[in-house]
N, C-alpha and C positions, 0 to 999 in steps of 0.2 A: 218800672224804679229809674227816675231818673238820671245822665249820663254824665257822668264830670266833667266838670269845661271841658280837659285836655281830649277826651276824642271830639269835641265837636269841634275843634282850629284843628281836629287834626287831618282833611279830607282839605280845610283849607290851603293847607303846606303842599301836602301831597299833588293834587293837578296840576301849579306852578310848575315842582318839576316836573313831571312828568312832560308836560308840554313844551321845553326848554328842551330835559334829551332828549324829543321827538329831532326841533327843531336840527342841534346838533350831528343827529344824525341821519340826516335828510337828504339824497340824493346828488342835491346840488353844491353839494361838501367835495366832494368823494371825485365832482371831474374837472376837479385842476387841475392842471397841465404842468408835470416838474418842470421846473428849471433850475438847471446845471449850469455847471460856471465853471472854468480854469483861469487860473493865475499863479502869477510870478511872486514873490515873496525879495523885498531884498533890506538888506537894514542896519539896526548898531545891537546889537549883541550883550548885556553883562552878565559877562560866563561865571560857571565859580562861587558861586554868592555863598556858599554856608563854607568856602575853606578859606582858610588864613590870613591868606594874602588875595582875597579878591577886593572890589570885579577883576576881571580883565574879559579889559573889551578885543572883539572881535568882529569880524564884516561874517553878516544871518544871510544866505540867501539858500528860496525855496521852489517850491513849487503847494502848488494847492487845489485840488478838486473837491466840488460838493452837490450835492443834489438838493430845490426846496422842494417844498413840497408842497403842497395844502392852499394853494396863495391863487388866486384869481382874479387879480390887478397889485399895480404897483402901491396900492393903500392897504392889501392886504398882507397880514403875519404869518408866517410860514416856519416850521420845523422840517432836516430832516439830515441825514449826514454825509459827513465827510471826513476824508481822508490828506494827509499832508507827507508830506517826504522834504530831508530839511539841511541843511549845515553849516556846523559856525567854523572858519580860520579855515574850513576841508579838512579840520582834524576830526570831529567827527562827521557823523552822519545818523539820521534820527525819520523815523516814519510813525505814522500815527495815523490817528484817527478818532472819533465819535458823531457826536450829537450838537448842532449848530440850530441857531432859532434866531428870524429874522424880524426884527420890532422894526416900523417902518416910521419916521422920524421927518413927516414934511418930503422935502426932492431928496433927503437921505437917506441913511439906515442905515442903523445901528443893528449886528449881528454877535450877538450870543454864542460862544461855541466852548466846549469843554469833549475828553474823553482822555484816552491810553499814546503812548505811548512807546516805543525800545529803540534804545538809542549808541550801538558802540564806537567809543573810543578810548583811548589810552587805555581805561581801566577795565575793556571788556564791553561782553553786553549787560547792558543796566535796565529796565523796563521805568517807566515812573507818568505822570498826568499830566496835563499842558490843560490848561486853561487862555480864550484870546477874543478880546473885545477889538472889532470892530467900526466905523464908523467912516462912509461915505457911499460911492452912487452905487447902486444896486439895481439894474431896470429888471419891469417887463416884458419879456418881449411876447407880442401877441399872434406872432405871426411863424416860430419858432419853440426851443424848447432849452433855445441857449442865453444866459444874460448877461451880458457886460458887467462889471463889476470892476471902480478903480476906488484906493480909501489911500488911509490910516488904521496900521496897528496897534497894538502890546501886547503882547504872549507871556505870557510863565511860567516855566514848565522847574519840575521839583520829580524827582532824579532819584530812584531808590536800592539802586545795587552801595557795592563799595565806595563808586565817588562821590558818591551822595552830591550826587553835579544838581544844581537848584541855578533855573541858563532867568531873563529879565529881554526883553526883544520891543526894541519900538524899530518901525520902520513903514513901508507906503506896497503897499499891492496892488496891481499893473494883472492886470486881463489879457490874456494871453495872446485875448481875436486884437491887439492893440497893435500887437507886434507885425500879426500879420497883416495888417491893412498899405501899409507901401507895396510887397505882395502881390496880393488882389490889386490895387490900382495899376502897376507895372500890367499887369496879366490883359484886363482888361483896355486896354491905353492901348498894346502888342494888338488886342485880337482882335479893337475894333479901324 
């Protein structure tokens, strides 16, 4: 009895999928060290976008900490968790976290992230979701697990509570290590 043509093609399809799966699960992928970063975010927030008197402009100030995994060099993509805290004009406080994806773009990189947050404001506590696009420098440190980053970001937040807050934020993200450099230089100058 002759097998139909589709049965003869099936082994040709399975072998490449099996080889690709084994390559993805190879131990070299797991040997990548995590790269951490902590940054200050500052910029302009357009708040209460769903309100009748929208938008309201406010100063944004925040902090962000992330860990990028699966990255073995500056040209590699990475995934990892992040946490952030922020305030708009010191009227609100929000803390959140989620997942981010680093996509190299030559000497710079894009980082796409999304997750959830909790916010306290004049409306009380409310949950929400946030999405951020970062573009800038995100170094890969061959000698340590800390990678520097600086760049521009745009973020959108959508609240689910009674306040129905929706915000758009644009600004600058600067690594906290840059703020420590003058103190490091001063310490080294005094020490020597």
